C-alpha positions as CSV (number, residue, x, y, z in Angstrom):
1,M,-24.8,-50.9,-36.6
2,P,-23.3,-47.8,-36.4
3,L,-25.6,-44.7,-35.1
4,T,-26.8,-42.0,-37.5
5,D,-28.4,-38.5,-36.7
6,V,-31.6,-40.0,-38.0
7,S,-31.4,-43.3,-35.7
8,I,-30.6,-41.1,-32.9
9,R,-33.5,-38.5,-33.1
10,S,-35.8,-41.4,-33.5
11,L,-34.6,-43.3,-30.1
12,S,-37.6,-43.5,-27.4
13,K,-37.0,-46.2,-25.1
14,A,-34.5,-46.0,-22.6
15,G,-31.1,-48.0,-22.9
16,K,-27.6,-47.9,-24.6
17,Y,-27.2,-47.6,-27.8
18,F,-23.6,-48.4,-29.1
19,D,-21.7,-46.7,-32.1
20,G,-18.2,-48.5,-32.1
21,G,-14.9,-48.4,-30.2
22,G,-16.8,-48.1,-26.9
23,L,-18.6,-45.5,-27.9
24,Y,-22.5,-45.4,-26.9
25,I,-25.4,-42.9,-26.4
26,E,-27.3,-43.2,-23.2
27,V,-31.3,-42.6,-23.2
28,T,-32.9,-42.1,-19.9
29,G,-36.9,-42.3,-19.0
30,Q,-37.0,-38.7,-19.4
31,G,-35.6,-38.8,-23.2
32,R,-32.2,-37.2,-22.4
33,R,-29.4,-38.5,-24.6
34,Y,-25.9,-38.6,-22.9
35,W,-22.6,-39.5,-24.7
36,R,-20.6,-41.8,-23.0
37,L,-17.2,-43.9,-23.7
38,K,-16.5,-47.7,-22.0
39,Y,-13.1,-48.5,-21.9
40,R,-10.2,-50.5,-19.8
41,F,-7.5,-49.0,-17.9
42,A,-5.1,-51.3,-15.8
43,G,-7.3,-54.0,-15.9
44,R,-10.4,-51.8,-14.7
45,E,-13.6,-51.2,-16.6
46,K,-14.4,-47.3,-16.9
47,R,-16.8,-44.7,-18.3
48,L,-15.9,-41.4,-19.4
49,A,-18.7,-38.6,-20.2
50,L,-18.3,-37.0,-23.7
51,G,-21.5,-34.5,-23.6
52,V,-25.2,-34.5,-24.2
53,Y,-26.6,-34.8,-27.8
54,P,-27.5,-32.7,-29.3
55,E,-25.3,-30.1,-28.1
56,V,-22.2,-32.6,-28.9
57,G,-23.4,-33.9,-32.3
58,L,-22.3,-37.7,-33.7
59,K,-19.2,-36.5,-35.3
60,A,-18.0,-34.4,-32.3
61,A,-18.7,-37.4,-30.3
62,R,-16.6,-39.9,-32.5
63,A,-14.0,-37.3,-32.5
64,K,-13.7,-37.0,-28.7
65,R,-13.9,-40.7,-28.6
66,D,-10.9,-41.1,-31.1
67,E,-8.9,-38.5,-28.9
68,A,-9.5,-40.8,-25.8
69,R,-8.5,-43.8,-27.4
70,A,-5.2,-42.0,-28.7
71,L,-4.6,-41.4,-24.8
72,L,-5.0,-45.2,-24.1
73,R,-2.5,-45.8,-26.7
74,D,-0.1,-43.9,-25.1
75,G,-0.8,-45.6,-21.9
76,K,-3.0,-42.9,-20.3
77,D,-5.8,-42.9,-18.8
78,P,-8.5,-40.5,-20.3
79,G,-10.8,-40.3,-17.2
80,A,-8.0,-39.2,-14.8
81,I,-6.6,-36.5,-17.2
82,R,-10.2,-35.2,-17.5
83,A,-10.4,-34.9,-13.7
84,A,-6.8,-33.1,-13.7
85,E,-8.2,-30.9,-15.8
86,K,-11.3,-30.1,-14.2
87,T,-9.3,-29.8,-10.7
88,R,-7.0,-27.1,-12.2
89,A,-9.8,-25.5,-14.3
90,K,-11.5,-24.8,-10.7
91,H,-8.0,-24.1,-9.1
92,D,-7.5,-21.4,-11.6
93,A,-11.0,-19.9,-11.5
94,A,-10.2,-19.3,-7.5
95,N,-6.8,-17.9,-8.4
96,T,-7.4,-15.1,-10.7
97,F,-5.0,-12.3,-10.0
98,E,-7.8,-10.2,-9.0
99,A,-8.8,-13.0,-6.1
100,L,-5.4,-13.0,-5.0
101,A,-4.8,-9.5,-4.8
102,R,-7.6,-9.1,-3.0
103,D,-6.3,-11.7,-0.6
104,W,-3.2,-9.9,-0.2
105,L,-4.5,-6.4,0.8
106,Q,-6.5,-8.3,3.3
107,H,-3.4,-10.0,4.6
108,M,-1.7,-6.6,4.8
109,G,-4.7,-4.9,5.9
110,S,-3.2,-4.9,9.6
111,K,-0.2,-3.2,8.9
112,W,-1.7,-0.3,6.9
113,A,-4.0,2.6,7.8
114,A,-7.6,2.2,6.4
115,V,-6.7,5.3,3.8
116,T,-3.6,3.1,2.5
117,R,-5.7,0.3,1.7
118,E,-8.4,2.1,-0.3
119,R,-5.6,3.9,-2.3
120,V,-3.8,0.9,-3.0
121,L,-7.2,-1.2,-4.0
122,A,-8.1,2.0,-6.0
123,A,-4.8,1.8,-8.3
124,F,-5.3,-2.0,-8.7
125,E,-9.0,-1.5,-9.9
126,R,-8.1,1.4,-11.9
127,E,-4.6,0.2,-13.6
128,V,-4.4,-3.6,-13.3
129,F,-8.0,-5.3,-12.8
130,P,-9.2,-4.2,-16.2
131,A,-6.2,-6.0,-17.9
132,I,-5.2,-9.1,-16.1
133,G,-7.9,-9.3,-12.8
134,R,-10.0,-11.9,-14.2
135,R,-7.2,-13.8,-15.3
136,P,-5.5,-17.2,-13.5
137,I,-2.2,-16.0,-11.9
138,V,-0.7,-18.6,-13.3
139,E,-1.3,-17.6,-16.9
140,I,0.3,-14.0,-16.6
141,K,3.5,-13.2,-18.4
142,P,6.1,-10.6,-17.1
143,R,5.5,-9.0,-20.3
144,E,2.1,-8.2,-19.5
145,V,2.8,-6.6,-16.4
146,A,5.6,-4.7,-18.0
147,A,3.0,-3.4,-20.3
148,I,0.7,-2.1,-17.3
149,A,3.7,0.0,-15.7
150,K,4.8,1.1,-19.2
151,A,0.9,2.4,-20.0
152,V,0.8,4.3,-16.7
153,E,4.2,5.6,-17.2
154,A,3.2,6.8,-20.4
155,R,0.7,8.9,-18.8
156,G,3.7,10.9,-16.8
157,A,2.9,9.0,-13.8
158,G,6.4,7.7,-13.1
159,E,6.1,7.3,-9.7
160,M,2.6,5.7,-9.9
161,A,3.9,3.1,-12.3
162,S,6.8,1.9,-10.3
163,R,4.3,1.7,-7.4
164,V,1.7,-0.5,-9.2
165,L,4.5,-2.6,-10.8
166,Q,6.1,-3.4,-7.1
167,R,2.6,-4.0,-5.8
168,V,1.8,-6.5,-8.5
169,R,5.4,-8.3,-7.9
170,A,4.0,-8.7,-4.2
171,V,0.8,-10.1,-5.1
172,F,2.6,-13.1,-7.1
173,R,5.3,-13.3,-4.1
174,Y,2.4,-13.7,-1.7
175,A,0.7,-16.2,-4.2
176,V,4.0,-18.1,-3.8
177,A,4.0,-17.9,0.0
178,H,0.4,-19.5,0.1
179,E,1.1,-22.2,-2.5
180,R,-1.4,-20.9,-4.8
181,L,1.3,-20.5,-7.3
182,E,4.4,-22.6,-7.9
183,S,7.0,-20.2,-8.6
184,N,7.5,-16.4,-9.1
185,P,7.8,-15.3,-13.0
186,L,8.0,-11.8,-11.7
187,S,10.9,-12.3,-9.8
188,E,13.4,-10.5,-12.2
189,L,11.1,-7.9,-13.4
190,T,12.1,-4.8,-11.4
191,P,11.0,-1.1,-11.9
192,S,14.7,-0.3,-12.9
193,E,14.7,-2.2,-15.6
194,V,11.3,-1.7,-17.0
195,L,10.7,1.9,-16.4
196,K,12.7,5.2,-17.5
197,P,15.1,6.4,-15.0
198,R,13.2,8.9,-12.8
199,Q,15.0,12.1,-11.2
200,V,14.0,12.2,-7.5
201,K,12.4,15.2,-6.1
202,H,12.6,16.0,-2.8
203,R,9.8,18.3,-1.5
204,A,9.9,22.0,-1.0
205,A,11.6,23.1,2.1
206,L,12.6,26.3,3.9
207,A,16.3,27.0,4.5
208,D,17.8,28.5,7.6
209,P,18.2,31.6,6.1
210,D,14.5,31.9,5.4
211,L,13.6,31.6,8.9
212,P,13.3,35.1,10.0
213,A,11.1,36.4,7.3
214,F,8.9,33.1,7.0
215,L,8.4,33.4,11.0
216,R,7.4,37.0,11.0
217,K,5.0,36.4,7.9
218,L,3.4,33.5,10.1
219,D,3.0,35.6,13.3
220,R,1.3,38.0,10.8
221,Y,-1.1,35.5,9.1
222,E,-4.7,36.7,8.8
223,G,-6.2,33.6,7.9
224,D,-7.8,30.9,9.5
225,P,-6.3,30.9,13.1
226,T,-6.5,26.9,13.4
227,T,-4.4,26.7,10.1
228,K,-1.9,29.5,11.8
229,H,-1.4,27.4,15.2
230,A,-1.1,23.9,13.1
231,L,1.9,25.6,11.0
232,H,3.3,26.7,13.9
233,L,3.2,23.3,15.8
234,L,4.0,21.5,13.1
235,M,7.5,23.2,13.0
236,L,7.8,23.1,16.6
237,T,7.3,19.3,16.6
238,A,9.0,18.2,13.1
239,V,6.2,15.7,12.9
240,R,4.5,14.7,9.8
241,P,1.6,16.7,8.3
242,G,-0.8,13.6,8.8
243,E,0.2,13.2,12.0
244,L,-0.5,16.5,13.2
245,R,-3.8,17.3,11.3
246,G,-5.0,14.0,13.1
247,A,-4.1,15.1,16.6
248,R,-6.4,14.6,19.1
249,W,-6.8,15.9,22.8
250,D,-6.3,12.6,24.6
251,E,-3.1,12.1,22.9
252,I,-1.6,15.3,24.4
253,D,-0.6,15.3,28.1
254,T,0.3,19.0,28.6
255,E,1.7,18.3,32.2
256,R,3.9,15.6,31.5
257,A,4.8,17.6,28.2
258,V,4.4,14.6,25.9
259,W,2.2,13.7,22.8
260,R,1.6,10.1,22.4
261,I,0.8,9.6,18.8
262,P,-0.8,5.9,18.4
263,A,0.7,3.2,15.9
264,A,-2.6,3.4,13.8
265,R,-2.1,7.0,12.9
266,M,2.1,6.5,12.2
267,K,3.9,5.8,8.9
268,M,5.7,3.0,10.3
269,K,3.1,1.9,12.6
270,V,4.6,2.0,15.6
271,D,3.5,4.5,18.6
272,H,5.6,7.7,18.8
273,V,6.1,9.7,21.9
274,V,6.9,13.6,20.8
275,P,8.4,15.5,23.8
276,L,6.8,19.1,24.0
277,S,8.5,22.2,23.9
278,K,7.0,25.1,26.4
279,Q,6.3,26.8,23.0
280,A,4.8,23.7,21.6
281,I,2.4,23.5,24.9
282,A,1.5,27.1,24.0
283,A,0.6,26.6,20.4
284,I,-1.7,23.6,21.9
285,E,-3.6,25.6,24.3
286,A,-4.3,28.2,22.1
287,M,-6.5,25.7,20.1
288,L,-8.6,24.9,23.2
289,P,-11.1,27.9,22.7
290,L,-10.9,27.0,18.8
291,S,-11.6,23.2,18.9
292,G,-15.2,23.8,19.7
293,G,-14.9,21.1,22.6
294,G,-14.3,18.4,20.1
295,V,-12.0,15.7,20.2
296,L,-9.4,17.1,17.5
297,V,-7.1,19.4,18.1
298,F,-7.2,20.8,14.6
299,P,-10.7,20.5,13.2
300,S,-11.7,21.8,10.0
301,P,-13.2,25.2,10.1
302,F,-15.9,23.9,7.3
303,Y,-16.6,20.5,8.5
304,P,-17.1,20.0,12.2
305,G,-16.0,16.5,13.5
306,K,-13.4,16.4,10.3
307,S,-9.6,17.4,10.4
308,L,-8.0,19.8,8.5
309,S,-7.7,18.6,4.9
310,E,-4.7,17.6,3.6
311,N,-4.1,20.8,1.1
312,T,-4.9,23.6,3.9
313,L,-1.5,23.7,5.3
314,N,0.1,24.0,1.9
315,S,-2.5,26.0,0.8
316,A,-1.9,28.6,3.7
317,L,1.9,28.3,2.8
318,A,1.4,29.3,-0.8
319,R,-1.1,32.4,0.1
320,M,2.2,33.4,2.3
321,G,4.1,33.7,-1.0
322,Y,6.1,30.4,-0.6
323,K,4.5,28.3,-3.3
324,G,7.1,26.2,-4.8
325,I,9.6,27.1,-2.1
326,A,8.1,25.3,1.2
327,T,5.7,22.8,2.0
328,A,4.4,21.4,5.3
329,H,6.3,18.5,4.9
330,G,9.4,20.2,4.1
331,F,9.4,21.3,7.8
332,R,10.9,18.2,9.0
333,A,13.9,18.4,6.6
334,L,14.5,21.9,8.1
335,F,14.5,20.7,11.4
336,S,16.8,17.7,10.5
337,T,19.4,20.0,8.7
338,V,19.6,22.5,11.3
339,A,19.8,20.0,14.2
340,N,22.5,17.9,12.5
341,E,24.8,21.2,11.6
342,C,24.4,22.2,15.1
343,G,26.0,19.1,16.6
344,W,23.1,17.3,17.8
345,D,23.4,13.5,17.6
346,A,22.0,12.1,14.6
347,D,20.7,9.1,16.2
348,V,18.4,11.3,18.5
349,I,17.7,13.4,15.5
350,E,16.3,10.3,13.5
351,R,14.2,8.8,16.6
352,Q,12.8,12.4,16.7
353,L,11.5,12.0,13.2
354,A,10.4,8.3,13.7
355,H,12.6,7.3,10.8
356,R,12.6,3.3,10.6
357,E,15.8,1.8,12.2
358,R,16.7,-1.0,9.3
359,N,19.1,-2.6,12.0
360,A,17.1,-4.6,14.1
361,V,19.1,-4.8,17.1
362,R,19.6,-0.9,16.8
363,A,15.5,-0.5,16.5
364,A,14.9,-2.5,19.2
365,Y,17.0,-0.5,21.4
366,H,15.9,3.0,19.9
367,R,12.4,2.2,20.9
368,A,13.2,3.2,24.4
369,A,16.0,5.2,24.0
370,Y,16.5,8.9,23.7
371,L,13.3,10.3,25.2
372,E,15.5,12.9,27.7
373,E,17.9,13.7,24.7
374,R,15.0,14.4,22.5
375,A,13.0,16.7,25.3
376,R,16.2,18.9,25.4
377,L,16.6,18.7,21.5
378,M,12.8,20.1,20.9
379,Q,13.3,22.8,23.8
380,W,16.4,23.7,21.9
381,W,14.7,23.9,18.6
382,A,11.9,25.9,19.9
383,D,14.5,28.3,21.4
384,Y,16.1,28.1,18.2
385,L,13.1,29.2,16.5
386,D,12.3,32.2,18.5
387,G,15.8,33.5,18.1
388,R,15.7,33.5,14.5
389,R,12.2,35.0,14.5
390,T,14.3,38.4,15.6
391,G,17.3,37.3,13.2
392,A,19.2,36.5,16.4
393,R,22.6,34.2,15.5
394,V,22.7,31.1,17.4
395,V,25.8,29.5,18.2
396,P,26.0,25.6,16.8
397,M,26.3,23.5,19.6
398,H,30.1,22.1,18.7
399,R,31.3,25.7,18.5
400,A,29.4,26.5,21.6
401,A,31.1,23.7,23.4
402,R,34.0,25.7,23.7
403,T,32.1,28.5,25.3
404,P,30.1,27.1,28.5
405,D,28.1,30.2,29.2
406,L,26.8,29.9,25.4
407,V,26.0,26.6,25.8
408,R,24.0,27.3,29.0
409,G,22.3,30.2,27.6
410,Q,21.2,28.2,24.1
411,R,20.0,25.0,26.3
412,G,19.4,26.4,29.4
413,A,15.6,25.7,28.9
414,A,16.1,22.3,28.5
């Protein structure tokens, strides 16, 4: 006789009570009631759990039975399908976008500085995780990712929108590479086709005609002397501001006139050797009585043990009257422009700037090359700046080559 809700509630003896079509309810010694479906597939008798009564009522249990028997009629094993669904659900739960993004960040961690990892994670937590972080990555559609990037762009943060899109795409590539996603649906989703075209804004930089006035103002700078010496050394070495601010005394060898910046502090994560001119060594030695005997060459005047802040150098330039005209990073562009115009080898200049060589063969060569040439270049550059401080006309190398005496006078310090 088919079961009814009344008969089910009255069951007290342990056992199996059938409803029909293989459906039955099993009552345990503790009074728990479990729905089961008995069926045969490929000649074998099997059982399929359909839920617990009363959470799953009689009507719902019969519907589940009918769905399972429909699969059987189609030659499919409902138990195998259930197992596959559980496996897929477990896989999806372990492969949410946030889980994979954090795995990707850990994978990339050895290539990035700690501050970079923190910045990328913060962008994910702010812009991406709230929208798709808890979703299985397999469910996420390109239009959803595009919408996230466009929302960032709508705030006026076009560059951030492009970076967010590129990093989300990188997580999808990582998922495919590690067999946690079969294919990458974002492979064709590029910033140029999702976001509005942006005009690249280069950092403001001094031009050569600005040098005499600027250098005289720097000489008369009455602010913090640590900042003044930092700006001077930044010009003399053409390193990045972050590399200079983190300079440590144990990186500098004044006897050999070199500054060895470890890979951990370099943008490209490769050790960089900076030849030091006589003027650069003087600027460094001027910091000995000011650094307080600490490990940093340019410590913060307000927070002992920490380096100058990121904004200190640009704020000093603003106080000197160069807001919007010059930035600390712009000194690299000034150095590059002047050195190229004066005939120095472009490869030597690029190596001094620690720019990445995209050609692998050339890169392998350049790691060990040009140190002597760069030492001559940097002494020439220091002498050039001294000359411009007084407004002297400096003869470019390719012109001076016709007059040996001028060449010797211009590069004799090398």
